[in-house]
PQR file with spaces between the fields and no chain letter, atoms N, CA, C, O and H, PARSE charges and radii, in Angstrom:
ATOM       1  N    MET     1       0.728   -1.226   -0.166 -0.4000 1.5000
ATOM       2  CA   MET     1      -0.021    0.039   -0.014 -0.0000 2.0000
ATOM       3  C    MET     1       0.860    1.321    0.033  0.5500 1.7000
ATOM       4  O    MET     1       0.489    2.303   -0.609 -0.5500 1.4000
ATOM       5  N    LYS     2       1.893    1.357    0.688 -0.4000 1.5000
ATOM       6  CA   LYS     2       2.756    2.545    1.065 -0.0000 2.0000
ATOM       7  C    LYS     2       3.485    2.660   -0.253  0.5500 1.7000
ATOM       8  O    LYS     2       3.684    3.782   -0.719 -0.5500 1.4000
ATOM       9  H    LYS     2       2.194    0.558    1.210  0.4000 1.0000
ATOM      10  N    ARG     3       3.915    1.531   -0.912 -0.4000 1.5000
ATOM      11  CA   ARG     3       4.688    1.610   -2.055 -0.0000 2.0000
ATOM      12  C    ARG     3       3.890    2.134   -3.367  0.5500 1.7000
ATOM      13  O    ARG     3       4.449    2.686   -4.314 -0.5500 1.4000
ATOM      14  H    ARG     3       3.754    0.620   -0.534  0.4000 1.0000
ATOM      15  N    SER     4       2.558    1.889   -3.282 -0.4000 1.5000
ATOM      16  CA   SER     4       1.672    2.371   -4.455 -0.0000 2.0000
ATOM      17  C    SER     4       1.490    3.783   -4.317  0.5500 1.7000
ATOM      18  O    SER     4       1.544    4.495   -5.320 -0.5500 1.4000
ATOM      19  H    SER     4       2.104    1.440   -2.512  0.4000 1.0000
ATOM      20  N    ILE     5       1.251    4.328   -3.031 -0.4000 1.5000
ATOM      21  CA   ILE     5       1.316    5.887   -2.828 -0.0000 2.0000
ATOM      22  C    ILE     5       2.497    6.512   -3.102  0.5500 1.7000
ATOM      23  O    ILE     5       2.533    7.672   -3.514 -0.5500 1.4000
ATOM      24  H    ILE     5       1.208    3.749   -2.216  0.4000 1.0000
ATOM      25  N    SER     6       3.584    5.763   -2.887 -0.4000 1.5000
ATOM      26  CA   SER     6       4.903    6.371   -3.127 -0.0000 2.0000
ATOM      27  C    SER     6       5.020    6.665   -4.631  0.5500 1.7000
ATOM      28  O    SER     6       5.379    7.761   -5.064 -0.5500 1.4000
ATOM      29  H    SER     6       3.555    4.821   -2.553  0.4000 1.0000
ATOM      30  N    ARG     7       4.684    5.581   -5.422 -0.4000 1.5000
ATOM      31  CA   ARG     7       4.799    5.624   -6.906 -0.0000 2.0000
ATOM      32  C    ARG     7       3.915    6.539   -7.457  0.5500 1.7000
ATOM      33  O    ARG     7       4.339    7.215   -8.394 -0.5500 1.4000
ATOM      34  H    ARG     7       4.393    4.691   -5.071  0.4000 1.0000
ATOM      35  N    PHE     8       2.656    6.723   -7.036 -0.4000 1.5000
ATOM      36  CA   PHE     8       1.572    7.656   -7.431 -0.0000 2.0000
ATOM      37  C    PHE     8       2.231    9.079   -7.218  0.5500 1.7000
ATOM      38  O    PHE     8       2.359    9.772   -8.228 -0.5500 1.4000
ATOM      39  H    PHE     8       2.312    6.174   -6.274  0.4000 1.0000
ATOM      40  N    PHE     9       2.634    9.550   -6.084 -0.4000 1.5000
ATOM      41  CA   PHE     9       3.350   10.700   -5.849 -0.0000 2.0000
ATOM      42  C    PHE     9       4.524   10.968   -6.742  0.5500 1.7000
ATOM      43  O    PHE     9       4.574   12.089   -7.248 -0.5500 1.4000
ATOM      44  H    PHE     9       2.530    8.987   -5.264  0.4000 1.0000
ATOM      45  N    THR    10       5.384   10.194   -6.987 -0.4000 1.5000
ATOM      46  CA   THR    10       6.582   10.189   -7.965 -0.0000 2.0000
ATOM      47  C    THR    10       6.037   10.488   -9.189  0.5500 1.7000
ATOM      48  O    THR    10       6.359   11.470   -9.858 -0.5500 1.4000
ATOM      49  H    THR    10       5.344    9.283   -6.576  0.4000 1.0000
ATOM      50  N    ALA    11       5.155    9.602   -9.521 -0.4000 1.5000
ATOM      51  CA   ALA    11       4.598    9.788  -11.058 -0.0000 2.0000
ATOM      52  C    ALA    11       3.799   11.394  -11.232  0.5500 1.7000
ATOM      53  O    ALA    11       3.781   11.986  -12.311 -0.5500 1.4000
ATOM      54  H    ALA    11       4.893    8.805   -8.977  0.4000 1.0000
ATOM      55  N    ALA    12       3.339   11.792  -10.308 -0.4000 1.5000
ATOM      56  CA   ALA    12       2.660   13.128  -10.169 -0.0000 2.0000
ATOM      57  C    ALA    12       3.638   14.127  -10.256  0.5500 1.7000
ATOM      58  O    ALA    12       3.498   15.015  -11.097 -0.5500 1.4000
ATOM      59  H    ALA    12       3.354   11.311   -9.431  0.4000 1.0000
ATOM      60  N    ILE    13       4.659   14.111   -9.469 -0.4000 1.5000
ATOM      61  CA   ILE    13       5.673   15.064   -9.310 -0.0000 2.0000
ATOM      62  C    ILE    13       6.440   14.967  -10.792  0.5500 1.7000
ATOM      63  O    ILE    13       6.585   16.016  -11.420 -0.5500 1.4000
ATOM      64  H    ILE    13       4.772   13.390   -8.786  0.4000 1.0000
ATOM      65  N    PHE    14       6.863   13.886  -11.276 -0.4000 1.5000
ATOM      66  CA   PHE    14       7.535   13.816  -12.595 -0.0000 2.0000
ATOM      67  C    PHE    14       6.512   14.506  -13.748  0.5500 1.7000
ATOM      68  O    PHE    14       7.050   15.079  -14.695 -0.5500 1.4000
ATOM      69  H    PHE    14       6.745   13.034  -10.766  0.4000 1.0000
ATOM      70  N    LEU    15       5.248   14.460  -13.682 -0.4000 1.5000
ATOM      71  CA   LEU    15       4.409   14.966  -14.645 -0.0000 2.0000
ATOM      72  C    LEU    15       4.258   16.498  -14.431  0.5500 1.7000
ATOM      73  O    LEU    15       4.082   17.283  -15.363 -0.5500 1.4000
ATOM      74  H    LEU    15       4.811   13.994  -12.912  0.4000 1.0000
ATOM      75  N    LEU    16       4.332   16.811  -13.289 -0.4000 1.5000
ATOM      76  CA   LEU    16       4.362   18.288  -13.005 -0.0000 2.0000
ATOM      77  C    LEU    16       5.645   19.013  -13.370  0.5500 1.7000
ATOM      78  O    LEU    16       5.567   20.105  -13.934 -0.5500 1.4000
ATOM      79  H    LEU    16       4.475   16.174  -12.531  0.4000 1.0000
ATOM      80  N    ILE    17       6.794   18.482  -13.087 -0.4000 1.5000
ATOM      81  CA   ILE    17       8.124   18.938  -13.355 -0.0000 2.0000
ATOM      82  C    ILE    17       8.112   18.862  -15.137  0.5500 1.7000
ATOM      83  O    ILE    17       8.505   19.832  -15.784 -0.5500 1.4000
ATOM      84  H    ILE    17       6.857   17.595  -12.629  0.4000 1.0000
ATOM      85  N    SER    18       7.748   17.933  -15.635 -0.4000 1.5000
ATOM      86  CA   SER    18       7.719   17.822  -17.210 -0.0000 2.0000
ATOM      87  C    SER    18       6.887   18.917  -17.920  0.5500 1.7000
ATOM      88  O    SER    18       7.208   19.324  -19.037 -0.5500 1.4000
ATOM      89  H    SER    18       7.429   17.144  -15.109  0.4000 1.0000
ATOM      90  N    THR    19       5.742   19.415  -17.204 -0.4000 1.5000
ATOM      91  CA   THR    19       5.006   20.402  -17.898 -0.0000 2.0000
ATOM      92  C    THR    19       5.599   21.780  -17.617  0.5500 1.7000
ATOM      93  O    THR    19       5.327   22.771  -18.295 -0.5500 1.4000
ATOM      94  H    THR    19       5.482   19.085  -16.297  0.4000 1.0000
ATOM      95  N    ILE    20       6.430   21.776  -16.571 -0.4000 1.5000
ATOM      96  CA   ILE    20       6.899   23.163  -16.052 -0.0000 2.0000
ATOM      97  C    ILE    20       8.141   23.450  -17.148  0.5500 1.7000
ATOM      98  O    ILE    20       8.284   24.550  -17.683 -0.5500 1.4000
ATOM      99  H    ILE    20       6.651   20.971  -16.021  0.4000 1.0000
ATOM     100  N    SER    21       8.849   22.521  -17.353 -0.4000 1.5000
ATOM     101  CA   SER    21      10.178   22.707  -17.902 -0.0000 2.0000
ATOM     102  C    SER    21      10.176   23.490  -19.271  0.5500 1.7000
ATOM     103  O    SER    21      11.189   24.143  -19.522 -0.5500 1.4000
ATOM     104  H    SER    21       8.733   21.628  -16.918  0.4000 1.0000
ATOM     105  N    PRO    22       9.005   23.492  -20.304 -0.5600 1.5000
ATOM     106  CA   PRO    22       9.124   24.442  -21.343  0.2800 2.0000
ATOM     107  C    PRO    22       9.149   26.019  -20.837  0.5500 1.7000
ATOM     108  O    PRO    22       9.637   26.930  -21.506 -0.5500 1.4000
ATOM     109  N    ALA    23       8.567   26.168  -19.601 -0.4000 1.5000
ATOM     110  CA   ALA    23       8.647   27.711  -19.320 -0.0000 2.0000
ATOM     111  C    ALA    23       9.917   28.132  -18.954  0.5500 1.7000
ATOM     112  O    ALA    23      10.215   29.324  -19.030 -0.5500 1.4000
ATOM     113  H    ALA    23       8.171   25.427  -19.058  0.4000 1.0000
ATOM     114  N    LEU    24      10.694   27.295  -18.567 -0.4000 1.5000
ATOM     115  CA   LEU    24      12.184   27.690  -18.180 -0.0000 2.0000
ATOM     116  C    LEU    24      13.131   27.252  -19.229  0.5500 1.7000
ATOM     117  O    LEU    24      14.269   26.968  -18.855 -0.5500 1.4000
ATOM     118  H    LEU    24      10.451   26.327  -18.505  0.4000 1.0000
ATOM     119  N    ALA    25      12.833   27.153  -20.504 -0.4000 1.5000
ATOM     120  CA   ALA    25      13.751   26.688  -21.556 -0.0000 2.0000
ATOM     121  C    ALA    25      14.077   27.737  -22.387  0.5500 1.7000
ATOM     122  O    ALA    25      14.039   27.433  -23.579 -0.5500 1.4000
ATOM     123  H    ALA    25      11.909   27.384  -20.807  0.4000 1.0000
ATOM     124  N    PHE    26      14.436   29.058  -22.099 -0.4000 1.5000
ATOM     125  CA   PHE    26      15.006   30.059  -22.824 -0.0000 2.0000
ATOM     126  C    PHE    26      16.122   30.810  -22.082  0.5500 1.7000
ATOM     127  O    PHE    26      16.003   31.000  -20.872 -0.5500 1.4000
ATOM     128  H    PHE    26      14.467   29.305  -21.131  0.4000 1.0000
ATOM     129  N    LYS    27      17.067   31.191  -22.667 -0.4000 1.5000
ATOM     130  CA   LYS    27      18.135   31.959  -22.151 -0.0000 2.0000
ATOM     131  C    LYS    27      18.200   33.415  -22.589  0.5500 1.7000
ATOM     132  O    LYS    27      17.727   33.640  -23.703 -0.5500 1.4000
ATOM     133  H    LYS    27      17.164   31.036  -23.651  0.4000 1.0000
ATOM     134  N    LEU    28      18.639   34.311  -21.996 -0.4000 1.5000
ATOM     135  CA   LEU    28      18.721   35.812  -22.270 -0.0000 2.0000
ATOM     136  C    LEU    28      20.287   35.934  -22.250  0.5500 1.7000
ATOM     137  O    LEU    28      20.962   35.595  -21.277 -0.5500 1.4000
ATOM     138  H    LEU    28      19.023   34.127  -21.092  0.4000 1.0000
ATOM     139  N    ASP    29      20.812   36.459  -23.433 -0.4000 1.5000
ATOM     140  CA   ASP    29      22.340   36.810  -23.449 -0.0000 2.0000
ATOM     141  C    ASP    29      22.536   37.946  -24.084  0.5500 1.7000
ATOM     142  O    ASP    29      22.205   38.175  -25.248 -0.5500 1.4000
ATOM     143  H    ASP    29      20.264   36.734  -24.223  0.4000 1.0000
ATOM     144  N    PRO    30      23.182   38.825  -23.190 -0.5600 1.5000
ATOM     145  CA   PRO    30      23.694   38.959  -21.899  0.2800 2.0000
ATOM     146  C    PRO    30      22.357   39.196  -21.005  0.5500 1.7000
ATOM     147  O    PRO    30      21.265   39.623  -21.378 -0.5500 1.4000
ATOM     148  N    ILE    31      22.760   38.805  -19.759 -0.4000 1.5000
ATOM     149  CA   ILE    31      21.536   38.979  -18.733 -0.0000 2.0000
ATOM     150  C    ILE    31      21.225   40.393  -18.379  0.5500 1.7000
ATOM     151  O    ILE    31      20.154   40.781  -17.912 -0.5500 1.4000
ATOM     152  H    ILE    31      23.647   38.458  -19.455  0.4000 1.0000
ATOM     153  N    SER    32      22.252   41.111  -18.644 -0.4000 1.5000
ATOM     154  CA   SER    32      22.100   42.701  -18.217 -0.0000 2.0000
ATOM     155  C    SER    32      23.284   43.442  -19.149  0.5500 1.7000
ATOM     156  O    SER    32      24.371   43.026  -19.549 -0.5500 1.4000
ATOM     157  H    SER    32      23.121   40.796  -19.023  0.4000 1.0000
ATOM     158  N    ARG    33      22.651   44.614  -19.302 -0.4000 1.5000
ATOM     159  CA   ARG    33      23.659   45.563  -20.021 -0.0000 2.0000
ATOM     160  C    ARG    33      23.413   46.940  -19.364  0.5500 1.7000
ATOM     161  O    ARG    33      22.314   47.240  -18.898 -0.5500 1.4000
ATOM     162  H    ARG    33      21.767   44.952  -18.977  0.4000 1.0000
ATOM     163  N    VAL    34      24.642   47.887  -19.346 -0.4000 1.5000
ATOM     164  CA   VAL    34      24.512   49.225  -19.055 -0.0000 2.0000
ATOM     165  C    VAL    34      24.464   50.021  -20.234  0.5500 1.7000
ATOM     166  O    VAL    34      25.392   49.920  -21.037 -0.5500 1.4000
ATOM     167  H    VAL    34      25.535   47.643  -19.724  0.4000 1.0000
ATOM     168  N    PHE    35      23.368   50.922  -20.489 -0.4000 1.5000
ATOM     169  CA   PHE    35      23.315   51.748  -21.599 -0.0000 2.0000
ATOM     170  C    PHE    35      24.014   53.046  -21.262  0.5500 1.7000
ATOM     171  O    PHE    35      24.163   53.389  -20.089 -0.5500 1.4000
ATOM     172  H    PHE    35      22.615   51.004  -19.837  0.4000 1.0000
ATOM     173  N    GLU    36      24.462   53.797  -22.318 -0.4000 1.5000
ATOM     174  CA   GLU    36      24.692   55.128  -22.278 -0.0000 2.0000
ATOM     175  C    GLU    36      23.630   56.073  -22.769  0.5500 1.7000
ATOM     176  O    GLU    36      22.798   55.677  -23.585 -0.5500 1.4000
ATOM     177  H    GLU    36      24.342   53.518  -23.271  0.4000 1.0000
ATOM     178  N    PRO    37      23.620   57.328  -22.300 -0.5600 1.5000
ATOM     179  CA   PRO    37      22.655   58.253  -22.883  0.2800 2.0000
ATOM     180  C    PRO    37      22.821   58.444  -24.287  0.5500 1.7000
ATOM     181  O    PRO    37      21.797   58.619  -24.947 -0.5500 1.4000
ATOM     182  N    ALA    38      24.038   58.441  -24.919 -0.4000 1.5000
ATOM     183  CA   ALA    38      24.441   58.937  -26.189 -0.0000 2.0000
ATOM     184  C    ALA    38      25.577   58.058  -26.620  0.5500 1.7000
ATOM     185  O    ALA    38      26.235   57.405  -25.811 -0.5500 1.4000
ATOM     186  H    ALA    38      24.870   58.298  -24.383  0.4000 1.0000
ATOM     187  N    GLY    39      25.794   58.056  -27.919 -0.4000 1.5000
ATOM     188  CA   GLY    39      26.772   57.394  -28.590 -0.0000 2.0000
ATOM     189  C    GLY    39      26.699   55.926  -28.694  0.5500 1.7000
ATOM     190  O    GLY    39      25.639   55.308  -28.604 -0.5500 1.4000
ATOM     191  H    GLY    39      25.260   58.586  -28.577  0.4000 1.0000
ATOM     192  N    ALA    40      27.885   55.367  -28.890 -0.4000 1.5000
ATOM     193  CA   ALA    40      28.025   53.940  -29.190 -0.0000 2.0000
ATOM     194  C    ALA    40      27.156   52.988  -28.193  0.5500 1.7000
ATOM     195  O    ALA    40      26.441   52.060  -28.570 -0.5500 1.4000
ATOM     196  H    ALA    40      28.747   55.870  -28.962  0.4000 1.0000
ATOM     197  N    GLY    41      27.360   53.403  -26.847 -0.4000 1.5000
ATOM     198  CA   GLY    41      26.578   52.640  -25.752 -0.0000 2.0000
ATOM     199  C    GLY    41      25.244   52.904  -25.502  0.5500 1.7000
ATOM     200  O    GLY    41      24.695   52.405  -24.520 -0.5500 1.4000
ATOM     201  H    GLY    41      27.941   54.157  -26.541  0.4000 1.0000
ATOM     202  N    ALA    42      24.472   53.858  -26.513 -0.4000 1.5000
ATOM     203  CA   ALA    42      23.174   53.909  -26.442 -0.0000 2.0000
ATOM     204  C    ALA    42      22.334   52.854  -26.981  0.5500 1.7000
ATOM     205  O    ALA    42      21.238   52.664  -26.454 -0.5500 1.4000
ATOM     206  H    ALA    42      24.919   54.264  -27.310  0.4000 1.0000
ATOM     207  N    THR    43      22.710   52.140  -27.969 -0.4000 1.5000
ATOM     208  CA   THR    43      22.116   51.015  -28.635 -0.0000 2.0000
ATOM     209  C    THR    43      22.884   49.713  -28.428  0.5500 1.7000
ATOM     210  O    THR    43      24.098   49.631  -28.618 -0.5500 1.4000
ATOM     211  H    THR    43      23.600   52.294  -28.397  0.4000 1.0000
ATOM     212  N    GLN    44      22.096   48.677  -28.018 -0.4000 1.5000
ATOM     213  CA   GLN    44      22.803   47.577  -27.656 -0.0000 2.0000
ATOM     214  C    GLN    44      21.802   46.386  -27.910  0.5500 1.7000
ATOM     215  O    GLN    44      20.602   46.653  -27.981 -0.5500 1.4000
ATOM     216  H    GLN    44      21.110   48.743  -27.864  0.4000 1.0000
ATOM     217  N    SER    45      22.172   45.270  -28.029 -0.4000 1.5000
ATOM     218  CA   SER    45      21.280   44.146  -28.379 -0.0000 2.0000
ATOM     219  C    SER    45      21.326   43.106  -27.254  0.5500 1.7000
ATOM     220  O    SER    45      22.188   42.994  -26.382 -0.5500 1.4000
ATOM     221  H    SER    45      23.146   45.053  -27.971  0.4000 1.0000
ATOM     222  N    TYR    46      20.166   42.330  -27.459 -0.4000 1.5000
ATOM     223  CA   TYR    46      20.156   40.969  -26.419 -0.0000 2.0000
ATOM     224  C    TYR    46      20.004   40.019  -27.373  0.5500 1.7000
ATOM     225  O    TYR    46      19.753   40.434  -28.505 -0.5500 1.4000
ATOM     226  H    TYR    46      19.466   42.421  -28.168  0.4000 1.0000
ATOM     227  N    GLN    47      20.098   38.773  -27.195 -0.4000 1.5000
ATOM     228  CA   GLN    47      19.681   37.425  -27.955 -0.0000 2.0000
ATOM     229  C    GLN    47      18.871   36.643  -26.901  0.5500 1.7000
ATOM     230  O    GLN    47      19.186   36.512  -25.719 -0.5500 1.4000
ATOM     231  H    GLN    47      20.302   38.436  -26.275  0.4000 1.0000
ATOM     232  N    ILE    48      17.741   36.124  -27.534 -0.4000 1.5000
ATOM     233  CA   ILE    48      16.811   35.358  -26.764 -0.0000 2.0000
ATOM     234  C    ILE    48      17.131   33.834  -27.371  0.5500 1.7000
ATOM     235  O    ILE    48      17.053   33.655  -28.586 -0.5500 1.4000
ATOM     236  H    ILE    48      17.485   36.230  -28.495  0.4000 1.0000
ATOM     237  N    ILE    49      17.448   32.888  -26.590 -0.4000 1.5000
ATOM     238  CA   ILE    49      17.694   31.667  -27.249 -0.0000 2.0000
ATOM     239  C    ILE    49      16.746   30.761  -26.584  0.5500 1.7000
ATOM     240  O    ILE    49      16.663   30.650  -25.361 -0.5500 1.4000
ATOM     241  H    ILE    49      17.512   33.033  -25.603  0.4000 1.0000
ATOM     242  N    ASN    50      15.949   30.041  -27.541 -0.4000 1.5000
ATOM     243  CA   ASN    50      14.867   29.190  -27.194 -0.0000 2.0000
ATOM     244  C    ASN    50      15.354   27.811  -27.570  0.5500 1.7000
ATOM     245  O    ASN    50      15.670   27.467  -28.709 -0.5500 1.4000
ATOM     246  H    ASN    50      16.016   30.131  -28.535  0.4000 1.0000
ATOM     247  N    ASP    51      15.384   26.931  -26.298 -0.4000 1.5000
ATOM     248  CA   ASP    51      15.962   25.655  -26.527 -0.0000 2.0000
ATOM     249  C    ASP    51      14.894   24.555  -26.827  0.5500 1.7000
ATOM     250  O    ASP    51      15.191   23.360  -26.824 -0.5500 1.4000
ATOM     251  H    ASP    51      15.127   27.210  -25.373  0.4000 1.0000
ATOM     252  N    THR    52      13.606   25.028  -27.093 -0.4000 1.5000
ATOM     253  CA   THR    52      12.500   24.201  -27.450 -0.0000 2.0000
ATOM     254  C    THR    52      11.929   24.501  -28.784  0.5500 1.7000
ATOM     255  O    THR    52      12.251   25.543  -29.355 -0.5500 1.4000
ATOM     256  H    THR    52      13.365   25.999  -27.095  0.4000 1.0000
ATOM     257  N    SER    53      11.150   23.706  -29.290 -0.4000 1.5000
ATOM     258  CA   SER    53      10.329   23.930  -30.599 -0.0000 2.0000
ATOM     259  C    SER    53       8.965   24.739  -30.376  0.5500 1.7000
ATOM     260  O    SER    53       8.351   25.234  -31.321 -0.5500 1.4000
ATOM     261  H    SER    53      10.888   22.860  -28.826  0.4000 1.0000
ATOM     262  N    GLU    54       8.587   24.820  -29.180 -0.4000 1.5000
ATOM     263  CA   GLU    54       7.403   25.752  -28.690 -0.0000 2.0000
ATOM     264  C    GLU    54       7.905   27.197  -28.952  0.5500 1.7000
ATOM     265  O    GLU    54       9.084   27.552  -28.950 -0.5500 1.4000
ATOM     266  H    GLU    54       9.086   24.418  -28.412  0.4000 1.0000
ATOM     267  N    GLN    55       6.772   28.003  -29.188 -0.4000 1.5000
ATOM     268  CA   GLN    55       7.047   29.529  -29.202 -0.0000 2.0000
ATOM     269  C    GLN    55       6.899   29.871  -27.749  0.5500 1.7000
ATOM     270  O    GLN    55       6.239   29.221  -26.938 -0.5500 1.4000
ATOM     271  H    GLN    55       5.814   27.715  -29.190  0.4000 1.0000
ATOM     272  N    ILE    56       7.668   31.097  -27.478 -0.4000 1.5000
ATOM     273  CA   ILE    56       7.619   31.551  -25.888 -0.0000 2.0000
ATOM     274  C    ILE    56       7.209   33.036  -26.142  0.5500 1.7000
ATOM     275  O    ILE    56       7.297   33.530  -27.266 -0.5500 1.4000
ATOM     276  H    ILE    56       8.204   31.625  -28.136  0.4000 1.0000
ATOM     277  N    ALA    57       6.735   33.763  -25.001 -0.4000 1.5000
ATOM     278  CA   ALA    57       6.261   35.000  -25.072 -0.0000 2.0000
ATOM     279  C    ALA    57       7.344   35.776  -23.976  0.5500 1.7000
ATOM     280  O    ALA    57       7.611   35.379  -22.841 -0.5500 1.4000
ATOM     281  H    ALA    57       6.664   33.362  -24.088  0.4000 1.0000
ATOM     282  N    VAL    58       7.765   36.731  -24.508 -0.4000 1.5000
ATOM     283  CA   VAL    58       8.728   37.552  -23.769 -0.0000 2.0000
ATOM     284  C    VAL    58       8.311   39.013  -23.639  0.5500 1.7000
ATOM     285  O    VAL    58       7.932   39.755  -24.545 -0.5500 1.4000
ATOM     286  H    VAL    58       7.549   37.054  -25.429  0.4000 1.0000
ATOM     287  N    GLU    59       8.447   39.282  -22.370 -0.4000 1.5000
ATOM     288  CA   GLU    59       7.857   40.730  -22.147 -0.0000 2.0000
ATOM     289  C    GLU    59       8.986   41.455  -21.575  0.5500 1.7000
ATOM     290  O    GLU    59       9.673   41.020  -20.651 -0.5500 1.4000
ATOM     291  H    GLU    59       8.754   38.680  -21.633  0.4000 1.0000
ATOM     292  N    LEU    60       9.166   42.670  -22.208 -0.4000 1.5000
ATOM     293  CA   LEU    60      10.558   43.615  -21.648 -0.0000 2.0000
ATOM     294  C    LEU    60       9.971   44.947  -20.987  0.5500 1.7000
ATOM     295  O    LEU    60       9.098   45.586  -21.575 -0.5500 1.4000
ATOM     296  H    LEU    60       8.608   43.023  -22.959  0.4000 1.0000
ATOM     297  N    SER    61      10.444   45.322  -19.825 -0.4000 1.5000
ATOM     298  CA   SER    61      10.354   46.573  -19.306 -0.0000 2.0000
ATOM     299  C    SER    61      11.738   47.154  -18.928  0.5500 1.7000
ATOM     300  O    SER    61      12.723   46.471  -18.648 -0.5500 1.4000
ATOM     301  H    SER    61      11.153   44.804  -19.347  0.4000 1.0000
ATOM     302  N    MET    62      11.682   48.508  -18.959 -0.4000 1.5000
ATOM     303  CA   MET    62      12.843   49.344  -18.628 -0.0000 2.0000
ATOM     304  C    MET    62      12.695   50.271  -17.702  0.5500 1.7000
ATOM     305  O    MET    62      11.625   50.877  -17.650 -0.5500 1.4000
ATOM     306  H    MET    62      10.882   49.062  -19.186  0.4000 1.0000
ATOM     307  N    VAL    63      13.649   50.537  -16.871 -0.4000 1.5000
ATOM     308  CA   VAL    63      13.463   51.744  -15.852 -0.0000 2.0000
ATOM     309  C    VAL    63      14.637   52.488  -15.862  0.5500 1.7000
ATOM     310  O    VAL    63      15.617   52.037  -16.455 -0.5500 1.4000
ATOM     311  H    VAL    63      14.518   50.045  -16.914  0.4000 1.0000
ATOM     312  N    GLU    64      14.687   53.582  -15.283 -0.4000 1.5000
ATOM     313  CA   GLU    64      15.646   54.810  -15.166 -0.0000 2.0000
ATOM     314  C    GLU    64      16.093   54.709  -13.861  0.5500 1.7000
ATOM     315  O    GLU    64      15.259   54.827  -12.964 -0.5500 1.4000
ATOM     316  H    GLU    64      13.891   53.948  -14.801  0.4000 1.0000
ATOM     317  N    ARG    65      17.339   54.499  -13.568 -0.4000 1.5000
ATOM     318  CA   ARG    65      18.124   54.563  -12.185 -0.0000 2.0000
ATOM     319  C    ARG    65      18.432   56.027  -11.964  0.5500 1.7000
ATOM     320  O    ARG    65      18.973   56.685  -12.853 -0.5500 1.4000
ATOM     321  H    ARG    65      18.017   54.404  -14.297  0.4000 1.0000
ATOM     322  N    LYS    66      18.074   56.589  -10.708 -0.4000 1.5000
ATOM     323  CA   LYS    66      18.313   57.785  -10.509 -0.0000 2.0000
ATOM     324  C    LYS    66      19.446   57.836   -9.322  0.5500 1.7000
ATOM     325  O    LYS    66      19.872   58.920   -8.922 -0.5500 1.4000
ATOM     326  H    LYS    66      17.635   56.054   -9.986  0.4000 1.0000
């Protein structure tokens, strides 16, 4: 009885983890940058690397430090 409950929870955890993994399957390169107000440092780029065949949605926000 205890073994069947243990197997059930193991299978449930495995299914939960396998459904979460696509959400964690992209990388942002580089993770941060420092922009300049003008000149060559005012324009910079990031690369989003998607390790899966599924489409992902990415939201971007920027703030100004004072």
